[in-house]
C-alpha positions as CSV (number, residue, x, y, z in Angstrom):
1,M,202.3,-177.9,131.0
2,G,204.4,-178.3,127.6
3,H,205.8,-174.9,126.0
4,S,205.3,-174.6,122.3
5,V,208.6,-172.7,120.6
6,T,208.4,-171.6,117.2
7,V,211.8,-172.2,115.8
8,Q,212.7,-170.6,112.0
9,L,215.4,-173.2,110.2
10,Q,217.1,-172.1,106.8
11,L,216.4,-176.0,105.4
12,P,217.9,-178.4,103.2
13,K,216.3,-178.6,99.9
14,D,216.8,-182.0,99.6
15,L,215.0,-184.0,102.4
16,E,218.0,-186.6,102.0
17,E,219.7,-184.9,103.8
18,F,217.3,-185.1,107.1
19,K,220.4,-188.4,108.5
20,L,222.6,-189.2,110.6
21,P,226.5,-188.3,108.8
22,P,228.0,-191.6,107.5
23,A,229.8,-192.2,110.5
24,L,227.5,-191.5,112.9
25,H,224.9,-194.4,111.1
26,E,228.5,-197.0,110.6
27,R,228.9,-196.6,114.6
28,L,225.3,-197.0,115.7
29,Q,225.5,-200.0,113.1
30,E,228.4,-201.3,115.1
31,L,226.7,-201.4,118.2
32,L,223.6,-202.8,117.3
33,D,225.7,-205.6,115.2
34,K,227.3,-206.0,118.4
35,Q,224.3,-206.1,120.3
36,D,223.2,-208.9,118.1
37,E,226.3,-211.1,118.1
38,K,226.7,-210.9,121.8
39,G,223.6,-210.0,124.0
40,K,224.3,-207.2,125.7
41,L,226.2,-203.7,125.3
42,T,228.2,-201.8,127.8
43,S,226.2,-199.4,129.7
44,R,228.3,-196.4,128.0
45,E,227.8,-198.1,124.2
46,R,223.6,-198.5,125.2
47,R,223.9,-194.8,126.2
48,E,225.8,-194.0,122.7
49,A,223.2,-196.4,120.8
50,E,220.1,-194.8,122.6
51,A,221.0,-191.0,122.1
52,L,222.1,-192.2,118.0
53,T,218.4,-193.8,118.0
54,Q,216.4,-190.7,119.7
55,L,218.9,-188.5,116.9
56,V,217.6,-190.7,114.3
57,D,213.9,-190.3,115.6
58,M,214.3,-186.9,116.1
59,L,215.6,-186.0,112.1
60,A,212.3,-188.4,111.1
61,L,209.9,-186.2,112.7
62,M,211.5,-183.6,111.0
63,K,211.7,-184.9,107.7
64,L,208.5,-185.5,107.9
65,R,207.1,-182.2,109.7
66,V,209.2,-180.2,106.8
67,E,207.1,-182.7,104.4
68,S,203.3,-181.9,105.8
69,A,204.6,-177.7,106.0
70,S,205.5,-178.6,101.9
71,L,202.5,-180.3,101.6
72,H,200.0,-177.8,103.7
73,A,202.3,-174.7,101.8
74,G,201.0,-175.5,98.3
75,A,197.8,-176.9,98.4
């Protein structure tokens, strides 16, 4: 069974900060472009792309949760 943990964080006021830094975004785009052009990545590149994609997903989820909490706090 999973555990639940509550963590308090100082959140940025601008939710646009919940995104990959430019250098990581560029790297992910390079990997995705290579995959599109050549059809595959090396195993190391694939793991890197998967990790960056997981980070994008986590940041998007955090952003949605902050937005949802803000809506409920204002209600």
